GUMAR-61463 format. One line per 8 residues: number of its first residue (from 1); their letters; for each residue x, y, z of N, C-alpha, C, O. Coordinates in steps of 0.02 Angstrom, whole numbers, plus 50000, padded with zeros to 5 digits. Layout:
<nodes>
NUM> A> X:Y:Z:X:Y:Z:X:Y:Z:X:Y:Z | ...
</nodes>
This chain:
<nodes>
1> MVEIIGMD> 48812:50104:49945:48877:50137:49945:48871:50205:49912:48835:50212:49863 | 48907:50253:49937:48905:50321:49912:48939:50324:49843:48985:50286:49829 | 48917:50370:49801:48947:50382:49735:48963:50455:49728:48925:50498:49750 | 49021:50470:49699:49039:50539:49683:49005:50556:49617:49011:50518:49568 | 48970:50612:49614:48936:50631:49552:48971:50689:49517:48950:50711:49463 | 49024:50715:49547:49061:50769:49515:49101:50810:49564:49101:50796:49625 | 49135:50860:49537:49174:50907:49578:49164:50977:49551:49160:50986:49490 | 49159:51025:49595:49161:51095:49576:49233:51118:49588:49259:51113:49643
9> LFDLYGDG> 49266:51144:49534:49334:51169:49539:49335:51240:49513:49312:51253:49457 | 49362:51287:49553:49367:51356:49530:49420:51393:49570:49434:51377:49628 | 49450:51443:49537:49499:51486:49569:49461:51543:49601:49436:51587:49565 | 49456:51543:49666:49412:51588:49703:49427:51662:49690:49381:51702:49679 | 49491:51681:49692:49509:51752:49685:49547:51767:49621:49567:51825:49610 | 49558:51717:49579:49598:51727:49518:49672:51729:49532:49712:51746:49488 | 49692:51711:49594:49762:51715:49614:49793:51646:49624:49849:51641:49651 | 49758:51593:49603:49785:51526:49613:49756:51491:49674:49780:51437:49692
17> TLVMKTLV> 49706:51519:49706:49673:51486:49762:49620:51439:49734:49563:51459:49720 | 49639:51376:49724:49595:51326:49694:49548:51298:49748:49571:51267:49796 | 49484:51308:49739:49434:51280:49783:49407:51216:49751:49390:51215:49692 | 49405:51163:49791:49382:51097:49768:49323:51075:49811:49330:51072:49873 | 49267:51061:49781:49208:51037:49817:49186:50971:49785:49173:50969:49725 | 49182:50919:49825:49161:50853:49801:49086:50846:49810:49059:50858:49864 | 49053:50825:49757:48980:50815:49758:48964:50741:49759:48990:50703:49718 | 48921:50720:49807:48903:50649:49814:48829:50641:49804:48790:50689:49811
25> DTPDPSLR> 48808:50579:49788:48737:50567:49775:48696:50567:49839:48638:50588:49838 | 48723:50543:49895:48686:50542:49958:48731:50568:50014:48768:50530:50045 | 48728:50634:50028:48769:50661:50083:48753:50626:50149:48695:50609:50163 | 48804:50616:50189:48796:50580:50252:48849:50607:50300:48906:50618:50280 | 48833:50618:50364:48882:50645:50411:48941:50598:50425:48992:50620:50451 | 48935:50534:50407:48991:50488:50418:49043:50491:50362:49096:50460:50367 | 49028:50527:50307:49075:50530:50251:49135:50573:50268:49130:50622:50304 | 49193:50552:50242:49255:50590:50249:49283:50602:50179:49278:50560:50135
33> YAWYVKLY> 49313:50661:50170:49335:50684:50104:49410:50699:50106:49436:50724:50156 | 49444:50684:50050:49515:50701:50043:49528:50716:49969:49489:50696:49926 | 49585:50750:49955:49602:50769:49886:49678:50769:49878:49715:50774:49926 | 49699:50761:49816:49767:50781:49798:49765:50817:49732:49719:50809:49692 | 49817:50857:49720:49823:50896:49659:49893:50882:49631:49942:50885:49667 | 49895:50868:49565:49959:50855:49531:49968:50904:49473:49920:50923:49440 | 50030:50923:49461:50049:50962:49402:50108:50926:49370:50159:50916:49403 | 50101:50907:49306:50152:50870:49269:50174:50807:49307:50233:50790:49308
41> GQKIYESR> 50125:50772:49337:50139:50710:49371:50167:50717:49441:50177:50667:49475 | 50181:50778:49462:50210:50790:49528:50155:50814:49576:50120:50862:49561 | 50148:50781:49633:50098:50799:49682:50117:50864:49715:50171:50869:49745 | 50073:50915:49710:50088:50980:49740:50043:50994:49801:50056:51041:49838 | 49991:50954:49810:49946:50963:49867:49915:50896:49885:49895:50858:49841 | 49911:50881:49949:49879:50821:49973:49847:50836:50040:49880:50862:50086 | 49784:50820:50047:49749:50832:50110:49738:50767:50147:49745:50713:50120 | 49721:50774:50210:49699:50717:50251:49624:50712:50244:49591:50759:50220
49> YQRNPFTA> 49597:50656:50265:49524:50649:50265:49494:50698:50315:49521:50707:50370 | 49438:50729:50296:49405:50777:50338:49329:50772:50328:49306:50738:50282 | 49291:50805:50371:49218:50802:50367:49189:50847:50313:49138:50831:50284 | 49222:50904:50300:49196:50952:50250:49207:50925:50179:49260:50897:50165 | 49157:50934:50135:49165:50910:50066:49203:50960:50022:49201:50954:49960 | 49237:51008:50052:49274:51058:50013:49339:51075:50047:49347:51067:50107 | 49386:51099:50007:49451:51122:50031:49479:51170:49980:49448:51182:49928 | 49537:51199:49994:49570:51245:49947:49645:51230:49947:49673:51210:49998
57> AKLSHLGN> 49675:51241:49890:49747:51232:49882:49774:51292:49844:49739:51321:49803 | 49836:51311:49857:49867:51367:49823:49908:51342:49764:49954:51303:49772 | 49890:51365:49704:49926:51348:49643:49979:51401:49631:49970:51459:49650 | 50035:51381:49600:50089:51429:49590:50103:51446:49517:50140:51492:49502 | 50072:51408:49470:50085:51419:49399:50022:51408:49359:49975:51375:49382 | 50020:51435:49298:49969:51417:49251:49982:51346:49227:50040:51325:49225 | 49930:51309:49209:49941:51241:49184:49879:51198:49195:49829:51221:49222 | 49885:51135:49175:49831:51087:49184:49844:51045:49246:49892:51006:49249
65> YVVKAFVR> 49803:51053:49296:49810:51019:49360:49762:50960:49363:49703:50966:49346 | 49787:50902:49384:49745:50843:49396:49723:50845:49469:49765:50846:49514 | 49658:50846:49479:49630:50846:49546:49595:50779:49557:49551:50760:49518 | 49613:50744:49610:49582:50681:49626:49549:50687:49695:49580:50707:49743 | 49484:50669:49697:49446:50671:49759:49435:50600:49785:49428:50553:49745 | 49435:50592:49850:49423:50528:49883:49366:50538:49932:49365:50588:49968 | 49320:50491:49935:49266:50492:49984:49266:50423:50018:49264:50371:49985 | 49267:50425:50084:49265:50363:50123:49203:50364:50168:49190:50414:50201
73> DGEGNKVT> 49165:50309:50168:49105:50306:50211:49123:50279:50280:49181:50261:50293 | 49074:50275:50323:49084:50253:50392:49107:50181:50398:49133:50161:50450 | 49099:50141:50345:49121:50071:50346:49189:50061:50313:49212:50005:50307 | 49221:50116:50293:49287:50111:50263:49288:50102:50187:49341:50096:50158 | 49229:50101:50155:49227:50096:50082:49249:50162:50052:49232:50215:50077 | 49287:50158:49998:49316:50218:49968:49299:50222:49894:49301:50172:49858 | 49281:50283:49870:49271:50295:49799:49313:50356:49780:49329:50398:49822 | 49330:50361:49715:49372:50416:49692:49342:50448:49630:49299:50419:49597
81> WEEIFTAN> 49364:50508:49615:49342:50547:49557:49401:50590:49536:49435:50618:49579 | 49413:50596:49471:49470:50635:49446:49446:50684:49393:49408:50666:49349 | 49470:50745:49398:49455:50797:49348:49516:50839:49336:49564:50838:49375 | 49514:50876:49281:49568:50923:49263:49543:50994:49276:49488:51012:49258 | 49586:51033:49310:49572:51105:49316:49626:51141:49276:49686:51131:49288 | 49605:51183:49229:49652:51221:49189:49658:51291:49216:49611:51331:49212 | 49716:51306:49244:49730:51374:49268:49759:51412:49208:49814:51398:49186 | 49721:51460:49184:49744:51500:49127:49732:51574:49141:49713:51592:49197
89> KRTSPQLA> 49744:51617:49092:49737:51689:49103:49665:51708:49120:49654:51759:49153 | 49617:51669:49098:49547:51684:49112:49528:51662:49183:49497:51700:49220 | 49546:51600:49202:49527:51573:49267:49571:51598:49324:49547:51606:49380 | 49634:51612:49309:49684:51630:49361:49729:51685:49335:49789:51673:49326 | 49702:51745:49324:49741:51798:49291:49802:51821:49329:49848:51850:49299 | 49805:51810:49395:49862:51835:49433:49921:51788:49436:49974:51806:49461 | 49912:51726:49412:49968:51678:49414:50020:51694:49360:50003:51716:49305 | 50082:51682:49376:50136:51692:49327:50138:51632:49279:50121:51577:49299
97> LLDDTDFT> 50158:51642:49218:50165:51588:49170:50222:51542:49189:50272:51565:49217 | 50215:51478:49174:50268:51430:49187:50334:51451:49153:50388:51441:49181 | 50328:51480:49095:50388:51498:49058:50428:51552:49092:50486:51564:49075 | 50398:51586:49141:50434:51638:49176:50482:51611:49229:50524:51648:49255 | 50476:51547:49246:50521:51518:49294:50590:51515:49263:50599:51488:49208 | 50640:51542:49298:50705:51551:49269:50755:51497:49290:50781:51499:49346 | 50767:51450:49246:50823:51404:49254:50838:51372:49187:50793:51365:49145 | 50900:51354:49177:50923:51326:49114:50952:51257:49127:50985:51246:49178
105> VIPVISNI> 50940:51210:49082:50968:51143:49088:51028:51139:49042:51023:51146:48981 | 51087:51126:49073:51149:51117:49035:51180:51051:49055:51212:51046:49108 | 51170:50999:49013:51198:50933:49030:51274:50932:49021:51301:50961:48974 | 51308:50899:49068:51381:50891:49065:51396:50816:49069:51375:50783:49117 | 51432:50791:49019:51449:50720:49016:51525:50714:49021:51561:50747:48984 | 51548:50671:49066:51621:50663:49073:51639:50590:49087:51602:50554:49120 | 51696:50569:49059:51720:50501:49069:51755:50496:49136:51798:50536:49153 | 51735:50446:49175:51768:50434:49240:51826:50387:49230:51883:50402:49248
113> SGAFWQFS> 51811:50329:49201:51863:50279:49188:51833:50225:49144:51782:50196:49161 | 51865:50210:49087:51843:50157:49043:51771:50167:49021:51754:50217:48990 | 51728:50119:49037:51658:50120:49015:51613:50161:49062:51554:50168:49048 | 51641:50188:49116:51602:50225:49166:51602:50300:49149:51655:50331:49144 | 51542:50327:49143:51533:50398:49126:51487:50431:49176:51440:50400:49201 | 51501:50494:49191:51458:50532:49237:51416:50581:49197:51440:50615:49152 | 51352:50584:49215:51304:50631:49185:51283:50679:49241:51261:50658:49294 | 51290:50744:49228:51271:50793:49279:51240:50854:49244:51245:50863:49184
121> VEGSFAED> 51207:50895:49285:51176:50956:49260:51210:51015:49293:51215:51018:49354 | 51234:51061:49252:51270:51119:49276:51221:51168:49308:51167:51180:49282 | 51241:51197:49365:51200:51249:49396:51178:51230:49466:51192:51175:49490 | 51144:51276:49499:51117:51262:49565:51041:51261:49561:51010:51300:49524 | 51011:51214:49598:50939:51203:49593:50909:51199:49663:50945:51188:49712 | 50843:51208:49668:50808:51203:49731:50815:51132:49758:50828:51085:49721 | 50807:51125:49824:50819:51061:49858:50775:51004:49832:50798:50947:49828 | 50713:51018:49813:50667:50965:49792:50668:50952:49717:50624:50918:49691
129> TKFAWYIY> 50718:50978:49682:50724:50969:49609:50739:50896:49593:50775:50862:49629 | 50710:50872:49537:50721:50803:49516:50753:50802:49447:50742:50846:49405 | 50794:50750:49435:50833:50744:49374:50824:50674:49344:50820:50625:49381 | 50821:50670:49278:50817:50606:49243:50858:50611:49178:50874:50666:49156 | 50874:50554:49150:50915:50552:49089:50889:50501:49039:50865:50448:49058 | 50895:50518:48975:50887:50470:48921:50955:50467:48886:50987:50519:48875 | 50978:50407:48870:51041:50399:48834:51026:50370:48765:50991:50320:48759 | 51054:50403:48714:51042:50383:48645:51108:50363:48612:51161:50390:48627
137> QEGQDDPM> 51103:50313:48567:51160:50296:48525:51150:50332:48459:51094:50339:48434 | 51205:50356:48430:51203:50392:48367:51164:50352:48315:51176:50292:48306 | 51118:50385:48280:51080:50353:48227:51015:50320:48251:50976:50296:48210 | 51003:50320:48316:50942:50290:48344:50895:50344:48368:50916:50392:48402 | 50831:50338:48352:50781:50387:48374:50757:50375:48445:50740:50422:48481 | 50756:50312:48466:50732:50295:48533:50790:50289:48581:50844:50266:48562 | 50780:50309:48644:50834:50303:48693:50850:50229:48706:50806:50187:48709 | 50914:50215:48715:50935:50147:48732:50931:50135:48807:50931:50078:48830
145> EKIPYSKD> 50929:50189:48845:50925:50184:48918:50886:50243:48945:50895:50300:48922 | 50841:50230:48993:50804:50283:49026:50819:50279:49101:50801:50230:49134 | 50851:50330:49127:50868:50333:49198:50814:50374:49232:50807:50433:49216 | 50776:50344:49279:50718:50379:49308:50737:50439:49351:50795:50448:49370 | 50686:50479:49367:50696:50538:49408:50722:50520:49477:50701:50472:49509 | 50769:50562:49500:50795:50557:49568:50815:50628:49590:50815:50674:49549 | 50831:50636:49652:50851:50702:49677:50925:50716:49668:50949:50770:49684 | 50962:50667:49640:51034:50677:49627:51043:50711:49560:51014:50689:49509
153> SNTIYQFK> 51082:50765:49558:51093:50801:49496:51143:50767:49451:51154:50787:49394 | 51176:50714:49477:51221:50676:49434:51210:50602:49444:51185:50580:49496 | 51231:50564:49394:51225:50492:49396:51283:50462:49357:51313:50495:49315 | 51299:50400:49372:51353:50365:49337:51323:50308:49297:51280:50271:49322 | 51345:50301:49235:51319:50249:49191:51377:50209:49161:51428:50238:49141 | 51370:50143:49157:51420:50100:49126:51396:50079:49057:51344:50046:49050 | 51434:50098:49006:51417:50079:48938:51440:50008:48925:51490:49985:48953 | 51403:49973:48882:51418:49903:48866:51450:49894:48797:51474:49840:48781
161> APGNYYAK> 51449:49947:48757:51477:49942:48689:51508:50009:48670:51481:50062:48688 | 51563:50008:48633:51591:50071:48609:51545:50102:48557:51505:50068:48526 | 51551:50168:48547:51511:50202:48498:51503:50275:48514:51531:50300:48563 | 51464:50309:48472:51449:50380:48483:51380:50385:48516:51333:50353:48495 | 51377:50426:48568:51316:50432:48607:51301:50506:48621:51344:50549:48614 | 51239:50519:48641:51220:50584:48669:51165:50571:48720:51134:50518:48720 | 51152:50620:48762:51103:50612:48816:51055:50670:48817:51069:50724:48790 | 50997:50658:48847:50948:50710:48858:50936:50713:48933:50917:50664:48964
169> AFVIQEGV> 50946:50772:48962:50935:50782:49034:50865:50812:49043:50844:50856:49006 | 50830:50787:49094:50764:50813:49113:50769:50840:49184:50797:50808:49228 | 50741:50900:49194:50742:50931:49261:50672:50955:49277:50640:50989:49237 | 50647:50937:49338:50584:50964:49363:50601:51004:49426:50624:50977:49476 | 50588:51069:49422:50600:51114:49479:50538:51156:49490:50516:51192:49445 | 50511:51152:49550:50452:51191:49570:50395:51182:49519:50361:51230:49501 | 50385:51120:49496:50331:51104:49450:50345:51119:49378:50303:51105:49335 | 50403:51148:49363:50421:51164:49294:50468:51111:49267:50519:51095:49299
177> KRSAFSDM> 50451:51083:49208:50493:51031:49177:50529:51060:49118:50499:51091:49074 | 50595:51051:49117:50637:51073:49061:50683:51016:49042:50696:50971:49082 | 50708:51018:48980:50755:50967:48958:50803:50997:48907:50790:51050:48879 | 50859:50961:48897:50908:50983:48847:50952:50923:48828:50964:50878:48868 | 50975:50924:48765:51020:50872:48741:51092:50891:48753:51110:50950:48753 | 51134:50841:48765:51206:50851:48771:51236:50851:48701:51203:50836:48652 | 51301:50867:48698:51339:50858:48637:51352:50784:48628:51346:50745:48676 | 51371:50763:48568:51390:50695:48554:51456:50681:48589:51500:50724:48593
185> FTVSEI> 51463:50619:48616:51527:50599:48646:51542:50527:48624:51496:50490:48606 | 51605:50507:48626:51627:50442:48601:51650:50399:48659:51693:50418:48698 | 51621:50339:48662:51644:50289:48711:51688:50241:48672:51665:50207:48626 | 51752:50237:48692:51798:50194:48655:51822:50135:48697:51839:50083:48669 | 51824:50143:48763:51847:50089:48807:51787:50056:48841:51742:50090:48865 | 51789:49990:48844:51735:49954:48879:51766:49909:48932:51730:49874:48967
</nodes>
């Protein structure tokens, strides 16, 4: 069975053109190669299996990219290899810094009725933006509820006990992750 012995990763022109070459112990014409690239856990590039052991992807920001290579032999056996490529001012001088992406997270919390509260983020966002929430009870360091990422900018939550609460909104837009805390609010009706 074939083994991956490494990957060559480099920004070809310094402009975010990431070249990925998978190195195997025994090259064979029946081998097929594929890759994906993630930034902050979000997949930004995914290829299909192909005959060439190399490909390129366009990066849009400085950061630490996870590159995963897949090699499949003629019998369908598959092996993988994962490496980190750091796009920084030295490797990719023409890329803009993540901090230059312009958007602000402003959480808005409002009571709908009784124990039902709506959590939303003020502003307009790109279509593929994702939103998540942590809900905290006053005096607690750990969130009492974690609402996972979704494409909806608002969500409704039913509280089970009265008390003072606050929330933290998380937004991922174009590979940039930002977060902000809400003001404290009081749940009195259950």
